[in-house]
Every structure is written in structure tokens, then in C-alpha cells.
N, CA, C and O of each residue as an XYZ file, in Angstrom:
684
protein
N     -24.617     22.491     28.504
C     -24.056     23.775     28.147
C     -22.572     23.857     28.434
O     -21.901     24.761     27.937
N     -22.055     22.957     29.206
C     -20.629     22.990     29.492
C     -19.814     22.500     28.308
O     -18.618     22.781     28.236
N     -20.419     21.783     27.384
C     -19.700     21.284     26.208
C     -19.322     22.382     25.240
O     -18.253     22.313     24.633
N     -20.155     23.391     25.071
C     -19.868     24.462     24.111
C     -18.669     25.317     24.511
O     -17.827     25.593     23.657
N     -18.549     25.749     25.761
C     -17.356     26.532     26.108
C     -16.074     25.723     25.949
O     -15.049     26.261     25.531
N     -16.127     24.422     26.284
C     -14.926     23.590     26.129
C     -14.573     23.440     24.650
O     -13.400     23.485     24.282
N     -15.587     23.261     23.807
C     -15.341     23.137     22.362
C     -14.771     24.430     21.818
O     -13.871     24.400     20.980
N     -15.277     25.570     22.279
C     -14.761     26.866     21.829
C     -13.320     27.048     22.281
O     -12.484     27.540     21.523
N     -13.030     26.655     23.509
C     -11.659     26.768     24.027
C     -10.720     25.853     23.233
O      -9.585     26.228     22.938
N     -11.194     24.668     22.894
C     -10.374     23.742     22.122
C     -10.099     24.300     20.729
O      -8.975     24.220     20.234
N     -11.146     24.876     20.088
C     -10.959     25.470     18.759
C      -9.989     26.650     18.823
O      -9.138     26.815     17.949
N     -10.131     27.473     19.877
C      -9.249     28.625     20.044
C      -7.802     28.161     20.222
O      -6.893     28.734     19.621
N      -7.582     27.131     21.041
C      -6.233     26.594     21.244
C      -5.661     26.057     19.944
O      -4.491     26.279     19.631
N      -6.498     25.341     19.182
C      -6.056     24.804     17.897
C      -5.709     25.933     16.928
O      -4.714     25.847     16.208
N      -6.515     26.978     16.905
C      -6.250     28.120     16.019
C      -4.949     28.809     16.397
O      -4.175     29.187     15.517
N      -4.692     28.978     17.699
C      -3.447     29.608     18.159
C      -2.254     28.759     17.737
O      -1.253     29.293     17.260
N      -2.352     27.441     17.909
C      -1.268     26.550     17.509
C      -1.008     26.625     16.003
O       0.142     26.691     15.569
N      -2.069     26.616     15.218
C      -1.918     26.701     13.764
C      -1.291     28.029     13.350
O      -0.397     28.053     12.504
N      -1.743     29.114     13.930
C      -1.187     30.427     13.594
C       0.273     30.531     14.010
O       1.084     31.119     13.294
N       0.614     29.962     15.169
C       2.001     29.969     15.614
C       2.859     29.190     14.630
O       3.955     29.627     14.282
N       2.373     28.044     14.180
C       3.117     27.245     13.207
C       3.296     27.970     11.893
O       4.374     27.909     11.302
N       2.267     28.654     11.419
C       2.353     29.411     10.169
C       3.329     30.566     10.323
O       4.120     30.832      9.418
N       3.282     31.257     11.458
C       4.204     32.371     11.688
C       5.639     31.877     11.732
O       6.535     32.527     11.193
N       5.867     30.737     12.366
C       7.221     30.194     12.440
C       7.721     29.810     11.054
O       8.897     30.008     10.746
N       6.852     29.268     10.222
C       7.242     28.893      8.864
C       7.524     30.120      8.014
O       8.296     30.052      7.058
N       6.899     31.246      8.357
C       7.074     32.455      7.573
C       8.320     33.244      7.935
O       8.681     34.176      7.216
N       9.004     32.889      9.056
C      10.216     33.601      9.448
C      11.309     33.364      8.419
O      11.441     32.253      7.907
N      12.104     34.402      8.101
C      13.194     34.204      7.143
C      14.265     33.288      7.731
O      14.507     33.285      8.939
N      14.881     32.534      6.881
C      15.959     31.659      7.305
C      17.168     32.505      7.709
O      17.500     33.481      7.036
N      17.802     32.139      8.777
C      19.002     32.820      9.242
C      20.190     32.276      8.440
O      20.297     31.070      8.216
N      21.075     33.171      8.014
C      22.264     32.732      7.293
C      23.224     32.031      8.247
O      23.125     32.183      9.465
N      24.141     31.273      7.693
C      25.193     30.636      8.466
C      26.444     31.489      8.353
O      26.861     31.843      7.250
N      27.041     31.818      9.482
C      28.273     32.613      9.475
C      29.384     31.733      8.907
O      29.621     30.632      9.405
N      30.065     32.213      7.867
C      31.101     31.406      7.213
C      32.436     31.470      7.949
O      32.651     32.333      8.800
N      33.320     30.549      7.610
C      34.681     30.573      8.158
C      35.625     31.293      7.197
O      36.828     31.372      7.444
N      35.073     31.818      6.098
C      35.839     32.625      5.156
C      35.015     33.841      4.771
O      33.798     33.757      4.611
N      35.692     34.968      4.623
C      35.070     36.184      4.116
C      35.949     36.682      2.985
O      37.139     36.928      3.182
N      35.374     36.832      1.806
C      36.143     37.249      0.627
C      37.362     36.346      0.430
O      38.454     36.819      0.114
N      37.162     35.054      0.620
C      38.197     34.022      0.470
C      39.336     34.124      1.475
O      40.398     33.541      1.257
N      39.139     34.844      2.560
C      40.126     34.920      3.642
C      39.560     34.203      4.869
O      38.391     34.381      5.213
N      40.385     33.401      5.519
C      39.960     32.676      6.707
C      39.683     33.673      7.835
O      40.488     34.560      8.118
N      38.526     33.499      8.465
C      38.123     34.344      9.597
C      37.578     33.455     10.712
O      37.205     32.307     10.473
N      37.535     33.982     11.910
C      36.902     33.295     13.026
C      35.396     33.470     12.888
O      34.896     34.594     12.858
N      34.677     32.360     12.806
C      33.214     32.425     12.682
C      32.603     33.157     13.874
O      31.691     33.967     13.708
N      33.099     32.877     15.056
C      32.544     33.505     16.258
C      32.772     35.011     16.250
O      31.863     35.789     16.542
N      33.994     35.414     15.911
C      34.328     36.843     15.930
C      33.596     37.590     14.814
O      33.140     38.715     15.021
N      33.479     36.977     13.639
C      32.743     37.590     12.538
C      31.258     37.682     12.885
O      30.629     38.721     12.682
N      30.714     36.612     13.399
C      29.298     36.582     13.756
C      28.920     37.649     14.775
O      27.807     38.175     14.743
N      29.846     37.970     15.679
C      29.570     38.994     16.697
C      29.429     40.389     16.085
O      28.827     41.271     16.696
N      29.978     40.595     14.888
C      29.931     41.904     14.236
C      28.739     42.066     13.292
O      28.438     43.180     12.863
N      28.064     40.972     12.967
C      27.006     41.020     11.961
C      25.616     40.913     12.580
O      25.422     40.183     13.552
N      24.654     41.636     12.022
C      23.270     41.510     12.504
C      22.629     40.241     11.949
O      23.177     39.591     11.059
N      21.480     39.906     12.481
C      20.743     38.756     11.952
C      20.160     39.133     10.593
O      20.047     40.311     10.254
N      19.802     38.134      9.843
C      19.230     38.355      8.526
C      19.050     37.043      7.803
O      19.348     35.976      8.340
N      18.564     37.129      6.588
C      18.283     35.925      5.803
C      19.432     35.552      4.877
O      19.654     34.371      4.612
N      20.170     36.555      4.378
C      21.184     36.276      3.361
C      22.465     37.033      3.648
O      22.442     38.229      3.941
N      23.583     36.327      3.563
C      24.906     36.906      3.755
C      25.682     36.754      2.460
O      25.680     35.679      1.859
N      26.345     37.818      2.021
C      27.193     37.737      0.836
C      28.408     38.623      1.055
O      28.421     39.480      1.938
N      29.414     38.404      0.244
C      30.606     39.237      0.347
C      31.130     39.576     -1.037
O      30.811     38.907     -2.020
N      31.938     40.624     -1.099
C      32.494     41.079     -2.370
C      33.924     41.574     -2.140
O      34.129     42.588     -1.473
N      34.917     40.859     -2.692
C      36.301     41.303     -2.550
C      36.720     42.234     -3.685
O      36.126     42.234     -4.763
N      37.733     43.009     -3.422
C      38.371     43.849     -4.430
C      39.868     43.791     -4.165
O      40.306     44.012     -3.035
N      40.661     43.496     -5.199
C      42.097     43.285     -5.026
C      42.886     44.142     -6.008
O      42.509     44.274     -7.173
N      43.990     44.727     -5.526
C      44.968     45.392     -6.395
C      46.349     44.958     -5.905
O      46.459     44.103     -5.026
N      47.390     45.540     -6.469
C      48.750     45.128     -6.112
C      49.054     45.238     -4.623
O      49.589     44.295     -4.040
N      48.731     46.347     -4.002
C      49.062     46.569     -2.601
C      47.848     46.730     -1.702
O      47.981     47.128     -0.545
N      46.664     46.424     -2.224
C      45.444     46.610     -1.437
C      44.490     45.434     -1.603
O      44.487     44.738     -2.618
N      43.694     45.243     -0.578
C      42.637     44.241     -0.595
C      41.465     44.820      0.182
O      41.647     45.348      1.279
N      40.270     44.727     -0.374
C      39.069     45.194      0.315
C      38.024     44.094      0.321
O      37.946     43.282     -0.601
N      37.230     44.084      1.369
C      36.155     43.106      1.500
C      34.926     43.823      2.046
O      34.991     44.495      3.075
N      33.816     43.673      1.350
C      32.527     44.198      1.799
C      31.653     42.992      2.126
O      31.517     42.077      1.313
N      31.063     42.996      3.315
C      30.169     41.917      3.717
C      28.766     42.499      3.860
O      28.551     43.494      4.554
N      27.825     41.855      3.189
C      26.438     42.322      3.140
C      25.527     41.347      3.872
O      25.706     40.132      3.790
N      24.559     41.886      4.579
C      23.474     41.084      5.150
C      22.188     41.641      4.559
O      21.855     42.813      4.740
N      21.484     40.790      3.859
C      20.246     41.179      3.176
C      20.449     42.393      2.279
O      19.601     43.282      2.209
N      21.600     42.411      1.589
C      21.891     43.446      0.602
C      22.448     44.747      1.148
O      22.749     45.651      0.368
N      22.596     44.875      2.462
C      23.100     46.108      3.072
C      24.501     45.874      3.627
O      24.724     44.898      4.344
N      25.453     46.758      3.306
C      26.821     46.606      3.801
C      26.823     46.693      5.320
O      26.366     47.678      5.900
N      27.344     45.647      5.953
C      27.406     45.612      7.409
C      28.830     45.643      7.935
O      29.059     46.077      9.064
N      29.788     45.191      7.141
C      31.183     45.190      7.542
C      32.026     45.426      6.299
O      31.798     44.824      5.250
N      32.988     46.300      6.434
C      33.909     46.565      5.322
C      35.307     46.680      5.903
O      35.521     47.373      6.897
N      36.256     45.997      5.278
C      37.634     46.203      5.701
C      38.534     46.299      4.492
O      38.304     45.672      3.458
N      39.569     47.107      4.657
C      40.565     47.320      3.610
C      41.937     47.115      4.216
O      42.212     47.551      5.334
N      42.796     46.443      3.458
C      44.171     46.207      3.883
C      45.112     46.813      2.859
O      44.846     46.785      1.658
N      46.211     47.359      3.347
C      47.251     47.917      2.484
C      48.590     47.414      2.985
O      48.791     47.278      4.192
N      49.509     47.137      2.069
C      50.886     46.828      2.460
C      51.796     47.854      1.794
O      51.399     48.548      0.858
N      53.022     47.931      2.295
C      53.987     48.871      1.726
C      53.713     50.314      2.101
O      54.098     51.221      1.363
N      53.065     50.547      3.214
C      52.695     51.899      3.620
C      53.782     52.547      4.474
O      54.481     51.869      5.226
N      53.913     53.852      4.350
C      54.849     54.593      5.203
C      54.299     54.570      6.625
O      53.093     54.431      6.831
N      55.183     54.706      7.593
C      54.757     54.712      8.989
C      54.222     56.093      9.362
O      54.804     57.115      9.000
N      53.116     56.108     10.085
C      52.555     57.336     10.633
C      51.889     57.003     11.961
O      51.666     55.831     12.265
N      51.577     58.000     12.738
C      50.940     57.823     14.037
C      49.430     57.704     13.819
O      48.754     58.703     13.575
N      48.916     56.503     13.906
C      47.497     56.243     13.635
C      46.614     57.060     14.566
O      45.627     57.650     14.125
N      46.957     57.100     15.841
C      46.140     57.834     16.810
C      46.094     59.329     16.493
O      45.024     59.937     16.502
N      47.253     59.915     16.215
C      47.297     61.350     15.905
C      46.523     61.660     14.627
O      45.787     62.645     14.572
N      46.686     60.823     13.596
C      45.965     61.056     12.339
C      44.459     60.843     12.502
O      43.664     61.536     11.866
N      44.066     59.894     13.344
C      42.641     59.666     13.592
C      42.037     60.847     14.359
O      40.945     61.315     14.036
N      42.751     61.314     15.367
C      42.252     62.449     16.157
C      42.144     63.723     15.329
O      41.254     64.542     15.556
N      43.054     63.892     14.366
C      43.031     65.102     13.538
C      41.973     65.036     12.442
O      41.662     66.053     11.823
N      41.422     63.860     12.199
C      40.415     63.703     11.155
C      40.987     63.270      9.818
O      40.236     63.077      8.862
N      42.314     63.111      9.728
C      42.922     62.699      8.451
C      42.537     61.277      8.040
O      42.678     60.913      6.873
N      42.055     60.476      8.982
C      41.630     59.107      8.666
C      40.119     58.977      8.567
O      39.598     57.866      8.477
N      39.422     60.083      8.583
C      37.960     60.034      8.523
C      37.363     60.062      9.914
O      38.040     60.393     10.887
N      36.095     59.715     10.002
C      35.363     59.838     11.249
C      35.450     58.634     12.164
O      35.476     57.485     11.724
N      35.495     58.937     13.457
C      35.491     57.916     14.501
C      34.519     58.367     15.587
O      34.427     59.559     15.881
N      33.801     57.430     16.177
C      32.880     57.722     17.266
C      33.482     57.165     18.559
O      33.608     55.949     18.703
N      33.846     58.022     19.483
C      34.441     57.624     20.764
C      35.771     56.897     20.559
O      35.924     55.745     20.965
N      36.702     57.556     19.948
C      38.026     57.021     19.624
C      38.836     56.717     20.887
O      38.809     57.475     21.857
N      39.559     55.585     20.854
C      40.503     55.249     21.922
C      41.624     54.400     21.338
O      41.478     53.811     20.267
N      42.748     54.342     22.056
C      43.861     53.488     21.633
C      43.439     52.030     21.763
O      42.668     51.676     22.656
N      43.946     51.188     20.870
C      43.655     49.763     20.897
C      44.937     49.011     21.221
O      46.018     49.398     20.776
N      44.818     47.940     21.995
C      46.001     47.139     22.327
C      46.293     46.046     21.296
O      47.154     45.196     21.520
N      45.590     46.068     20.183
C      45.803     45.073     19.129
C      47.208     45.222     18.541
O      47.832     44.238     18.145
N      47.689     46.447     18.492
C      49.017     46.764     17.947
C      49.527     48.006     18.677
O      48.758     48.716     19.325
N      50.820     48.256     18.565
C      51.389     49.468     19.170
C      50.868     50.727     18.497
O      50.950     51.814     19.067
N      50.337     50.591     17.297
C      49.909     51.742     16.511
C      48.499     51.471     15.978
O      48.308     51.224     14.787
N      47.510     51.523     16.891
C      46.141     51.160     16.512
C      45.127     51.953     17.328
O      45.379     52.337     18.470
N      43.967     52.187     16.705
C      42.840     52.836     17.382
C      41.580     52.036     17.105
O      41.496     51.268     16.147
N      40.606     52.242     17.976
C      39.303     51.618     17.807
C      38.255     52.612     18.295
O      38.511     53.419     19.188
N      37.082     52.538     17.698
C      35.952     53.346     18.143
C      34.735     52.438     18.201
O      34.864     51.220     18.077
N      33.573     53.008     18.384
C      32.358     52.196     18.478
C      32.115     51.352     17.238
O      31.608     50.235     17.342
N      32.473     51.877     16.042
C      32.166     51.167     14.798
C      33.340     51.088     13.827
O      33.154     50.740     12.661
N      34.550     51.408     14.295
C      35.673     51.420     13.354
C      36.992     51.148     14.063
O      37.137     51.428     15.253
N      37.953     50.600     13.321
C      39.304     50.383     13.824
C      40.302     50.581     12.693
O      40.040     50.215     11.547
N      41.440     51.159     13.022
C      42.567     51.235     12.098
C      43.788     50.728     12.851
O      44.095     51.186     13.952
N      44.477     49.772     12.234
C      45.642     49.136     12.833
C      46.801     49.222     11.853
O      46.638     48.961     10.661
N      47.983     49.591     12.366
C      49.199     49.535     11.564
C      50.142     48.548     12.238
O      50.327     48.575     13.455
N      50.733     47.679     11.430
C      51.690     46.688     11.928
C      52.857     46.607     10.957
O      52.685     46.847      9.762
N      54.046     46.270     11.455
C      55.204     46.130     10.560
C      54.984     45.038      9.523
O      54.357     44.016      9.800
N      55.511     45.274      8.324
C      55.417     44.306      7.223
C      56.798     44.183      6.593
O      57.017     44.651      5.475
N      57.735     43.550      7.311
C      59.125     43.519      6.833
C      59.332     42.798      5.501
O      60.162     43.228      4.700
N      58.600     41.714      5.244
C      58.791     40.974      3.993
C      58.408     41.806      2.777
O      59.128     41.814      1.779
N      57.280     42.507      2.852
C      56.822     43.323      1.728
C      57.368     44.745      1.820
O      57.180     45.541      0.900
N      58.036     45.066      2.911
C      58.581     46.406      3.092
C      57.572     47.342      3.707
O      56.378     47.283      3.414
N      58.060     48.182      4.540
C      57.268     49.207      5.213
C      56.238     48.615      6.170
O      56.587     47.807      7.030
N      54.956     49.014      6.027
C      53.943     48.652      7.012
C      52.651     48.154      6.375
O      52.364     48.395      5.202
N      51.897     47.458      7.197
C      50.582     46.916      6.844
C      49.540     47.736      7.587
O      49.740     48.101      8.746
N      48.423     48.028      6.917
C      47.309     48.745      7.546
C      46.034     47.947      7.332
O      45.752     47.472      6.232
N      45.269     47.810      8.412
C      43.941     47.219      8.357
C      42.967     48.282      8.837
O      43.076     48.779      9.958
N      42.017     48.626      7.984
C      40.989     49.621      8.293
C      39.641     48.908      8.214
O      39.218     48.495      7.134
N      38.968     48.766      9.355
C      37.712     48.023      9.426
C      36.604     48.952      9.904
O      36.801     49.766     10.806
N      35.421     48.812      9.275
C      34.293     49.662      9.645
C      32.986     48.875      9.614
O      32.800     47.983      8.786
N      32.096     49.220     10.522
C      30.724     48.704     10.541
C      29.829     49.879     10.153
O      29.332     50.584     11.032
N      29.613     50.105      8.855
C      28.973     51.339      8.397
C      27.506     51.520      8.790
O      27.015     52.648      8.801
N      26.812     50.461      9.106
C      25.387     50.589      9.431
C      25.056     50.115     10.838
O      23.901     49.822     11.148
N      26.079     50.042     11.691
C      25.861     49.587     13.060
C      25.589     50.771     13.978
O      26.051     51.887     13.741
N      24.840     50.500     15.014
C      24.586     51.488     16.053
C      25.087     50.925     17.368
O      25.118     49.708     17.550
N      25.474     51.786     18.278
C      25.950     51.344     19.577
C      27.445     51.099     19.568
O      28.128     51.341     18.573
N      27.936     50.617     20.689
C      29.371     50.403     20.882
C      29.741     48.959     20.564
O      29.349     48.034     21.275
N      30.499     48.781     19.489
C      30.970     47.455     19.069
C      32.485     47.338     19.194
O      33.089     46.424     18.632
N      33.099     48.265     19.932
C      34.565     48.334     19.978
C      35.210     47.048     20.498
O      36.232     46.624     19.959
N      34.651     46.424     21.515
C      35.244     45.183     22.034
C      35.151     44.056     21.007
O      36.108     43.303     20.828
N      34.008     43.934     20.332
C      33.855     42.911     19.292
C      34.787     43.182     18.113
O      35.346     42.251     17.533
N      34.952     44.446     17.764
C      35.868     44.805     16.674
C      37.291     44.408     17.035
O      37.998     43.817     16.219
N      37.711     44.726     18.246
C      39.073     44.362     18.662
C      39.281     42.847     18.643
O      40.330     42.375     18.204
N      38.299     42.084     19.113
C      38.429     40.613     19.082
C      38.559     40.109     17.647
O      39.385     39.241     17.363
N      37.737     40.657     16.738
C      37.825     40.237     15.343
C      39.188     40.607     14.756
O      39.843     39.773     14.131
N      39.610     41.840     14.954
C      40.890     42.302     14.398
C      42.040     41.460     14.949
O      42.922     41.045     14.198
N      42.033     41.211     16.238
C      43.088     40.408     16.864
C      43.150     39.014     16.241
O      44.238     38.497     15.988
N      41.999     38.410     15.994
C      41.977     37.056     15.410
C      42.311     37.072     13.920
O      42.871     36.107     13.400
N      41.973     38.154     13.236
C      42.169     38.232     11.787
C      43.575     38.702     11.388
O      44.054     38.353     10.310
N      44.228     39.477     12.229
C      45.500     40.104     11.876
C      46.547     39.132     11.310
O      47.157     39.459     10.292
N      46.791     37.957     11.910
C      47.770     37.035     11.302
C      47.397     36.625      9.871
O      48.273     36.503      9.014
N      46.103     36.414      9.612
C      45.640     36.050      8.276
C      45.892     37.180      7.304
O      46.425     36.959      6.217
N      45.516     38.390      7.684
C      45.702     39.560      6.819
C      47.170     39.826      6.518
O      47.538     40.079      5.371
N      48.003     39.769      7.545
C      49.450     39.982      7.364
C      50.024     38.948      6.385
O      50.763     39.301      5.467
N      49.682     37.690      6.587
C      50.203     36.641      5.701
C      49.688     36.822      4.265
O      50.452     36.680      3.311
N      48.409     37.132      4.114
C      47.826     37.288      2.774
C      48.428     38.476      2.022
O      48.491     38.469      0.793
N      48.866     39.489      2.757
C      49.446     40.674      2.132
C      50.965     40.563      2.000
O      51.635     41.548      1.692
N      51.506     39.368      2.233
C      52.941     39.129      2.037
C      53.811     39.583      3.185
O      55.013     39.783      3.007
N      53.235     39.749      4.348
C      54.008     40.192      5.514
C      54.443     38.999      6.319
O      55.106     39.155      7.344
């Protein structure tokens, strides 16, 4: 009679192993964080810190004379969006953000990325001089579907991306 419980335990162990293997095979493949977003060089580490897990990553750029926008999607949902402008008049980013003229911010604070920058849990706006193209450069970045405080990750991404954005916009 001792053979039957051992056989049952062996079958149960085999069934658990098989089910675990099937479940692992059924998990969606994780995308690879790229070193470019909308054909702009980005830090893979800094970009990856802003994006949720998922199976598919895609991006969509939009370009005009003085503007560039990039939408990054994970599994079809916008997870990161940034817009750049050159040739902009100078204004106080913090004052305009606090007044609501720049839209909504959650837990707004000054950012040390630039002398004229703010960051919140899911958004950042940075203004930097753009002497070659004239006037100023603006980078407006948002995580439209994120929850929680991502301000430190946003600042790291913006800090690493700013030289690329400035150069691409002729600054």
C-alpha cells in the first residue's frame, strides 16, 4: 500500500511541473527597451525606468518646422509622450505651471535639470537657451497613464535626453 501514495505524489509533482512549464510558455514576451525613441537616441536605462512591462513597444513621431513630438506605446497604450519646441519666447516655467497655464501637474516642484524647469509625479517641463536657432528650447514630457511618483526617474531621463533634444532641434 505504500506504493500507491508514492505514485500519486509522483504524478502530482509531474502535473505541477507540466502546468508550470505551460504557464511559463503562455507568458507574453517582454519587449526590449530600445536605444532610440522616434529616431532619437535615448538612454535605454532611463527610458526603461519610465515604461511599464508589456509585450509590445512602439513609437510614433510627429515633426513640424519648430516642433517634434514622440508618443511611446506599450501594448497599444500611450505610456510616455514628449514634445519639443525651439524658437520659443522666454517665460517663467514654474510660475506658468503653478497658475495652470501649462496644464495639470501632480505635486509640482522645481527641477534642477535647468534653471527654468519643473517636475511633478508624472510630468516635466524644461526650458533651456537655444542660441543657434534663436530664443529658447522647451521639452514637455508626460507619463499619461502612470500612477505614483515618477519624478526622480523623469528627471534622470530628461537630464540624459536634453543634449540630444537640443542638438536635434538645432540648438
